[in-house]
C-alpha positions as CSV (number, residue, x, y, z in Angstrom):
1,M,-113.7,-13.5,55.2
2,E,-113.3,-12.4,58.9
3,P,-117.0,-11.9,59.2
4,R,-118.1,-15.8,58.2
5,L,-115.7,-16.5,61.2
6,S,-117.7,-14.3,63.4
7,V,-120.7,-15.6,62.2
8,C,-119.5,-18.8,63.5
9,V,-118.4,-18.3,66.7
10,L,-121.8,-16.3,67.2
11,L,-123.6,-19.6,66.0
12,V,-121.8,-21.5,68.9
13,L,-122.5,-19.0,71.6
14,C,-125.9,-19.2,70.8
15,V,-125.8,-22.8,71.3
16,T,-124.0,-22.7,74.6
17,G,-126.4,-19.9,76.0
18,S,-123.3,-18.5,78.1
19,V,-121.6,-15.1,78.3
20,T,-118.9,-16.5,80.4
21,G,-117.7,-18.7,77.7
22,G,-119.0,-22.7,77.7
23,K,-116.9,-25.6,77.5
24,I,-116.7,-27.5,74.1
25,L,-115.6,-31.1,73.2
26,V,-114.4,-31.4,69.5
27,W,-114.6,-34.6,67.4
28,Y,-111.3,-36.1,66.5
29,T,-110.3,-35.9,62.4
30,E,-107.3,-35.8,60.4
31,A,-105.9,-34.2,57.7
32,S,-106.7,-31.1,55.9
33,H,-110.1,-31.5,58.1
34,W,-107.9,-30.8,61.3
35,I,-106.3,-27.6,59.6
36,N,-109.2,-26.7,58.8
37,M,-110.5,-27.2,62.5
38,K,-107.7,-25.4,64.2
39,P,-108.5,-21.8,63.3
40,V,-111.7,-21.9,64.7
41,L,-111.1,-23.8,68.1
42,E,-108.4,-20.8,68.4
43,T,-110.7,-18.1,68.5
44,L,-113.0,-19.8,70.2
45,V,-110.4,-20.0,72.8
46,D,-109.8,-16.5,71.8
47,R,-113.8,-15.7,73.0
48,G,-113.4,-17.2,76.5
49,H,-114.5,-20.7,75.5
50,Q,-112.5,-24.0,77.1
51,V,-111.9,-26.3,74.2
52,T,-111.5,-30.2,74.6
53,V,-110.1,-31.9,71.7
54,L,-110.6,-36.0,71.4
55,V,-107.3,-37.3,70.0
56,H,-106.5,-41.3,69.5
57,S,-103.3,-43.5,69.8
58,S,-102.9,-44.0,65.9
59,S,-103.3,-40.3,64.7
60,L,-101.7,-39.3,61.9
61,F,-102.0,-35.3,62.4
62,M,-103.0,-34.9,65.6
63,N,-100.7,-34.2,68.0
64,S,-101.8,-34.2,72.0
65,S,-98.3,-33.2,72.8
66,E,-97.9,-30.4,71.1
67,P,-97.8,-27.3,72.6
68,S,-101.8,-25.5,72.4
69,R,-104.4,-23.5,73.4
70,F,-106.6,-25.8,73.9
71,Q,-107.2,-28.9,75.8
72,Y,-106.3,-32.4,74.1
73,E,-107.9,-35.6,75.4
74,P,-106.4,-38.5,74.2
75,F,-108.0,-42.3,73.8
76,N,-106.2,-45.6,72.7
77,V,-107.2,-47.4,70.0
78,S,-106.7,-51.1,68.8
79,L,-105.2,-50.1,65.6
80,S,-101.8,-49.0,64.9
81,V,-100.0,-46.1,62.7
82,E,-99.0,-48.4,60.3
83,A,-102.3,-50.0,59.5
84,I,-104.1,-46.5,59.2
85,E,-101.0,-45.8,56.8
86,K,-101.6,-48.3,55.1
87,F,-105.1,-47.6,54.5
88,V,-104.4,-44.5,53.8
89,E,-101.6,-45.7,51.1
90,D,-104.1,-48.1,49.2
91,F,-106.7,-45.7,49.2
92,L,-104.9,-42.2,47.9
93,N,-103.1,-45.0,45.2
94,F,-106.8,-46.0,43.8
95,F,-107.8,-42.7,43.5
96,M,-104.5,-41.0,42.3
97,Y,-103.4,-43.7,39.7
98,E,-106.1,-46.7,39.4
99,M,-109.7,-45.0,39.1
100,E,-109.1,-42.8,35.6
101,H,-107.9,-46.5,33.8
102,L,-111.2,-48.1,35.4
103,N,-115.0,-48.4,33.8
104,Y,-117.6,-46.9,35.8
105,I,-118.4,-50.4,36.9
106,Q,-114.9,-51.3,38.1
107,I,-115.0,-47.6,39.7
108,Y,-118.0,-48.8,42.0
109,I,-116.5,-52.4,42.3
110,R,-113.2,-51.0,44.1
111,F,-115.3,-48.2,45.6
112,I,-117.2,-50.3,47.7
113,E,-114.2,-52.4,48.8
114,I,-112.8,-48.9,49.8
115,I,-116.5,-47.9,51.5
116,K,-116.3,-51.4,53.6
117,K,-112.7,-51.2,54.8
118,N,-113.2,-47.4,56.1
119,M,-115.9,-48.4,57.6
120,Q,-114.4,-51.4,59.5
121,T,-111.4,-48.8,60.5
122,T,-113.7,-45.9,61.6
123,L,-115.8,-48.2,63.5
124,T,-112.3,-49.5,65.4
125,L,-111.3,-46.1,66.0
126,L,-115.0,-45.3,67.7
127,D,-114.4,-48.4,69.9
128,G,-111.9,-46.2,71.9
129,V,-114.2,-43.8,72.8
130,V,-118.1,-45.4,73.4
131,K,-116.7,-48.5,74.6
132,S,-114.2,-47.3,76.9
133,E,-115.9,-46.8,80.2
134,T,-113.0,-44.5,81.4
135,I,-113.3,-42.2,78.5
136,M,-117.3,-41.7,78.5
137,K,-117.0,-41.4,82.4
138,K,-114.5,-38.5,81.9
139,L,-117.0,-36.9,78.9
140,K,-120.0,-37.2,81.2
141,E,-118.5,-35.6,84.0
142,G,-117.1,-33.3,81.9
143,N,-120.6,-31.3,81.5
144,Y,-119.8,-29.9,77.9
145,D,-122.0,-27.7,76.5
146,L,-121.8,-29.0,72.9
147,L,-120.1,-31.6,70.6
148,L,-118.5,-29.8,67.3
149,A,-117.6,-32.2,64.5
150,D,-116.3,-33.0,61.3
151,P,-118.5,-36.1,60.6
152,I,-116.2,-37.8,57.9
153,Y,-115.6,-39.8,61.7
154,P,-118.8,-41.5,62.8
155,G,-119.7,-41.5,66.3
156,S,-119.7,-37.5,67.2
157,E,-123.6,-37.9,66.9
158,L,-123.9,-41.3,68.8
159,T,-121.7,-39.6,71.8
160,A,-123.7,-36.4,71.4
161,D,-127.0,-38.1,71.8
162,I,-125.3,-39.9,74.7
163,L,-124.2,-37.2,76.6
164,G,-127.5,-35.2,75.8
165,I,-125.7,-31.8,74.3
166,P,-126.1,-30.2,71.4
167,L,-124.3,-30.8,67.9
168,I,-122.5,-28.9,65.6
169,F,-121.5,-30.4,62.1
170,S,-118.4,-28.3,60.3
171,L,-118.5,-30.5,57.0
172,R,-117.4,-29.9,53.3
173,F,-119.9,-32.4,52.1
174,S,-121.1,-36.0,51.5
175,I,-120.9,-37.8,48.5
176,A,-124.6,-36.9,46.5
177,H,-124.6,-34.7,49.4
178,H,-126.4,-37.6,51.1
179,W,-125.8,-36.8,54.7
180,E,-127.3,-33.3,54.0
181,R,-130.2,-34.5,52.0
182,K,-131.1,-37.6,53.6
183,C,-130.7,-36.7,57.2
184,G,-130.6,-33.0,57.5
185,Q,-133.3,-32.6,55.2
186,M,-131.8,-30.0,52.6
187,P,-133.5,-30.1,49.4
188,A,-131.2,-31.1,46.1
189,P,-133.3,-30.9,43.2
190,P,-131.5,-32.9,40.5
191,S,-132.9,-31.1,37.5
192,F,-130.2,-28.2,39.0
193,V,-128.5,-28.7,42.1
194,P,-125.2,-31.2,40.9
195,A,-124.7,-34.1,43.1
196,A,-121.6,-33.9,45.2
197,M,-118.5,-35.5,43.2
198,S,-120.2,-35.7,40.2
199,K,-118.2,-33.0,38.3
200,L,-121.1,-31.5,37.0
201,T,-121.9,-27.7,37.4
202,D,-125.5,-26.1,37.4
203,K,-125.2,-25.4,33.4
204,M,-126.3,-29.3,32.7
205,N,-127.7,-30.4,29.5
206,F,-130.4,-32.9,29.1
207,S,-128.0,-36.0,29.6
208,E,-125.7,-34.6,32.5
209,R,-129.4,-33.9,34.0
210,V,-129.9,-37.7,33.4
211,F,-126.5,-38.3,34.9
212,N,-127.3,-36.5,37.9
213,V,-130.5,-38.0,38.8
214,L,-128.9,-41.4,38.4
215,F,-125.6,-40.7,40.8
216,Y,-128.0,-39.4,43.0
217,A,-129.9,-42.8,43.4
218,L,-126.6,-44.9,43.1
219,Q,-125.0,-42.9,45.7
220,D,-127.8,-43.3,48.2
221,I,-128.0,-47.4,47.2
222,V,-124.1,-47.6,48.1
223,V,-124.5,-45.6,51.4
224,E,-127.6,-47.1,52.5
225,Q,-126.2,-50.5,52.0
226,F,-122.3,-50.4,52.8
227,M,-122.6,-47.5,55.3
228,W,-125.9,-47.1,57.3
229,K,-126.6,-50.6,57.7
230,E,-123.4,-51.3,59.4
231,V,-123.4,-47.7,61.8
232,D,-126.8,-48.6,62.8
233,K,-125.9,-52.1,63.7
234,Y,-123.0,-50.5,65.9
235,Y,-125.1,-47.7,67.3
236,S,-128.0,-50.2,68.2
237,E,-125.4,-52.7,69.8
238,I,-124.3,-49.6,72.4
239,K,-127.5,-48.3,72.8
240,G,-129.1,-51.5,73.4
241,T,-132.0,-50.4,71.1
242,P,-133.1,-49.8,67.3
243,T,-131.2,-46.8,66.3
244,S,-130.6,-44.9,62.8
245,G,-127.5,-43.1,62.6
246,C,-129.0,-40.7,60.0
247,E,-131.6,-39.9,62.4
248,L,-129.3,-38.8,65.1
249,V,-127.0,-37.0,62.2
250,G,-130.4,-35.2,61.4
251,K,-130.6,-34.1,65.2
252,A,-127.5,-32.3,64.6
253,D,-128.6,-27.9,65.9
254,I,-126.3,-26.5,63.2
255,W,-124.1,-27.7,59.8
256,L,-121.5,-25.3,59.0
257,M,-121.0,-26.3,55.5
258,R,-117.6,-25.2,54.2
259,T,-118.8,-23.7,51.0
260,Y,-119.8,-20.1,49.7
261,W,-121.5,-18.7,46.8
262,D,-118.2,-17.5,45.3
263,F,-117.7,-21.5,45.1
264,D,-121.0,-23.0,45.0
265,F,-123.8,-22.7,42.6
266,P,-127.4,-21.7,43.5
267,R,-129.4,-23.7,45.5
268,P,-132.1,-24.2,48.5
269,F,-130.8,-24.7,52.0
270,L,-132.5,-24.7,55.6
271,P,-131.9,-21.8,58.1
272,N,-129.8,-24.0,60.2
273,F,-127.4,-24.6,56.9
274,K,-124.8,-22.0,57.3
275,F,-122.3,-21.6,54.6
276,V,-119.0,-20.6,56.0
277,G,-116.3,-21.4,53.2
278,G,-112.9,-20.0,53.7
279,I,-113.4,-20.0,57.7
280,H,-109.9,-20.6,58.1
281,N,-108.2,-17.8,56.0
282,R,-106.3,-14.9,57.2
283,P,-104.3,-12.2,55.8
284,A,-100.5,-13.2,54.7
285,K,-97.5,-13.1,57.0
286,S,-94.2,-12.3,56.4
287,L,-92.1,-15.1,54.5
288,P,-88.9,-16.7,55.9
289,K,-85.7,-14.4,54.7
290,D,-84.5,-17.0,52.7
291,M,-87.9,-17.8,50.8
292,E,-88.7,-14.0,50.4
293,E,-84.9,-13.7,49.0
294,F,-86.0,-16.4,46.8
295,V,-89.3,-14.8,46.3
296,Q,-87.9,-11.6,45.3
297,S,-85.6,-12.8,42.6
298,S,-88.2,-13.5,40.2
299,G,-88.7,-10.2,39.3
300,E,-91.4,-8.7,37.0
301,D,-92.5,-12.3,36.1
302,G,-93.2,-13.7,39.9
303,I,-93.6,-16.7,41.1
304,V,-95.8,-19.9,40.9
305,I,-97.1,-21.9,44.1
306,F,-96.8,-25.5,43.8
307,S,-98.6,-27.9,46.3
308,L,-100.7,-31.4,46.3
309,G,-101.9,-31.1,49.9
310,S,-101.0,-32.6,53.3
311,M,-101.9,-35.9,52.6
312,V,-99.9,-36.4,49.1
313,K,-96.0,-35.8,49.7
314,N,-94.9,-36.5,46.4
315,V,-95.7,-38.5,43.0
316,T,-94.3,-41.3,41.0
317,T,-90.9,-40.3,39.3
318,E,-92.1,-40.4,35.9
319,K,-94.6,-37.6,36.7
320,A,-92.2,-35.9,39.0
321,N,-90.1,-35.4,35.7
322,I,-93.3,-34.3,33.7
323,I,-94.0,-31.6,36.1
324,A,-90.6,-31.0,36.7
325,S,-90.1,-30.6,32.8
326,A,-93.4,-28.2,32.4
327,L,-92.1,-25.9,35.3
328,A,-88.8,-25.4,33.5
329,Q,-90.3,-24.1,30.4
330,I,-92.1,-21.3,32.5
331,P,-90.6,-17.4,33.3
332,Q,-91.9,-17.5,36.8
333,K,-89.9,-19.1,39.7
334,V,-91.7,-21.7,40.9
335,L,-91.8,-23.0,45.2
336,W,-92.6,-26.7,44.9
337,R,-93.7,-28.7,47.7
338,Y,-92.3,-31.7,47.1
339,K,-90.6,-34.4,49.2
340,G,-89.9,-37.1,46.7
341,K,-86.5,-37.5,44.5
342,K,-85.1,-34.6,42.8
343,P,-86.6,-34.8,39.4
344,E,-83.9,-35.2,36.3
345,T,-85.7,-32.6,34.8
346,L,-85.9,-30.3,37.4
347,G,-85.4,-26.6,35.8
348,S,-83.0,-23.6,37.5
349,N,-86.3,-21.5,38.4
350,T,-87.6,-24.2,40.7
351,K,-86.9,-25.1,44.2
352,L,-88.1,-27.7,46.4
353,Y,-89.2,-27.6,50.0
354,D,-90.6,-30.2,52.7
355,W,-93.1,-27.6,54.0
356,I,-94.4,-24.2,52.2
357,P,-96.6,-21.3,54.0
358,Q,-99.3,-21.6,51.5
359,N,-101.3,-19.1,52.8
360,D,-98.4,-16.3,53.1
361,L,-97.4,-17.2,49.4
362,L,-100.9,-17.0,48.2
363,G,-101.0,-13.9,49.5
364,H,-97.6,-12.5,48.4
365,P,-97.9,-9.6,45.6
366,K,-95.4,-11.6,43.4
367,T,-97.7,-14.5,43.2
368,R,-99.0,-15.1,39.9
369,A,-100.7,-18.5,40.2
370,F,-101.7,-21.5,42.4
371,I,-100.9,-25.1,40.8
372,T,-103.2,-27.2,43.4
373,H,-104.8,-30.8,44.0
374,G,-107.6,-28.7,44.6
375,G,-108.7,-29.5,48.4
376,A,-111.3,-26.8,49.7
377,N,-108.8,-25.2,51.9
378,G,-106.1,-24.1,49.3
379,V,-109.3,-23.2,47.2
380,F,-110.2,-21.1,49.2
381,E,-107.4,-19.1,50.3
382,A,-106.2,-18.6,46.3
383,I,-109.7,-17.4,45.8
384,Y,-109.4,-14.7,49.4
385,H,-106.1,-13.7,48.2
386,G,-107.3,-13.2,44.5
387,V,-105.0,-16.2,42.7
388,P,-106.1,-18.3,39.9
389,M,-105.1,-21.9,39.5
390,V,-104.2,-25.0,37.8
391,G,-105.8,-27.3,39.2
392,I,-104.6,-31.4,39.2
393,P,-107.2,-33.0,41.0
394,T,-106.0,-36.5,42.9
395,F,-109.6,-37.8,45.0
396,A,-112.3,-37.0,47.3
397,D,-114.0,-33.8,46.7
398,Q,-110.8,-32.2,45.1
399,P,-112.4,-32.9,41.1
400,D,-115.5,-31.3,42.3
401,N,-113.9,-28.2,43.8
402,M,-111.8,-28.0,40.4
403,A,-115.3,-27.9,38.4
404,H,-116.6,-25.5,40.2
405,I,-113.5,-23.2,40.2
406,K,-113.3,-24.1,36.4
407,A,-116.9,-23.1,35.8
408,K,-116.3,-19.9,37.8
409,G,-113.4,-19.0,35.5
410,A,-110.5,-18.8,38.0
411,A,-108.9,-22.3,36.9
412,A,-107.6,-24.4,34.4
413,V,-107.8,-27.8,34.8
414,V,-105.2,-31.1,34.3
415,S,-105.3,-34.6,34.6
416,L,-102.3,-36.4,36.7
417,N,-102.8,-39.4,34.6
418,F,-103.0,-37.9,31.4
419,M,-101.4,-34.7,31.2
420,T,-98.0,-33.6,28.9
421,A,-95.5,-31.5,30.2
422,E,-97.3,-29.2,27.7
423,D,-100.5,-29.3,28.7
424,L,-99.0,-28.0,32.4
425,R,-96.8,-25.4,30.7
426,D,-99.7,-24.3,28.8
427,A,-102.5,-24.3,31.4
428,I,-100.3,-22.3,33.6
429,N,-99.8,-19.7,31.0
430,T,-103.4,-19.5,30.2
431,V,-104.5,-18.5,34.1
432,I,-101.2,-16.2,34.3
433,N,-101.6,-14.3,31.1
434,D,-105.4,-14.5,29.9
435,K,-107.2,-11.9,32.0
436,S,-110.5,-13.4,30.6
């Protein structure tokens, strides 16, 4: 994956137009998006660039006081940490435990409610930048050469426009590729390009193609009505003239798409769309001594790694016991990242950790399988290290990611809400023992 990182840096260098290093402003983000962004920023610093990262006062994952090789520009927001945590909790609960029990109409009613709440939250965060005279004065005086952003939080395109500097996006995808298609003009023929989050592959029968067409159309309506209308109103207020958020997004100079052909399906794309999936991947490092001893104790059977990502630290007691029971039935040792109450069915082969060095474990020669929620970061790390996966997708891009990996023959998928201990056990055994 190192060549892809070089491509990213080269693209940024081309935009800055400076051999002595540029001044790069980075938009705020959260969770796995921030985890993915940090290695890119560290590489930019290595290449002699000055990197400044915007971070708001209620961020859950970004910490401006931690030691860092790049600078932070903190700004205050009117939302509390508790309010954001409550929104995230409700968001996760819907996708993890409610959605699979609802019909399509009920899902869309709840989904629209979540979009409205999300827009209210993200625009309130944006107030802390574009409505702050102090912050905007600092940004204008900073003489930045470009703005790098993951556009899951709106406002980077507005700020880049106000500052008059180039904009580079780093993006996994938007729902039904809406931003890419409608704003960035990237083609996505529904006859063979499955809509993002549809859980379809490029091998669609007639009914699936019809569903794909309808999925694209419905998502476009939802995004236009419940996102862009609010964004356009907000941007127009800030600029004092009618402003289209989608048009500003479309002005991005480069789209760094966090996917790649070993993961995605054939599709047309434009010259300013660069596929850089796995850009964060790195060779494995040595494990902590106690962890290495546990791994070595697995003998020839090896180990299984289990993590549901940066946002999901635990599950319900019932689900935890189902999972623990399944893990107790396999011969491998298991390292499970889990912060909940110790399951009653936990086997002697399974060890719980608050945190695990996921990439280093995936690169260990004794690793046999990776049980994952299907987040893009972990999926690409597993691909990089050649580890088969068992997916337990929970929300956002995860079901789509696992549908892709299953179609590629590198994963089995089970449902968090409906799986039994036997389902999970059999899925693990299949990906380890079935080499086809």
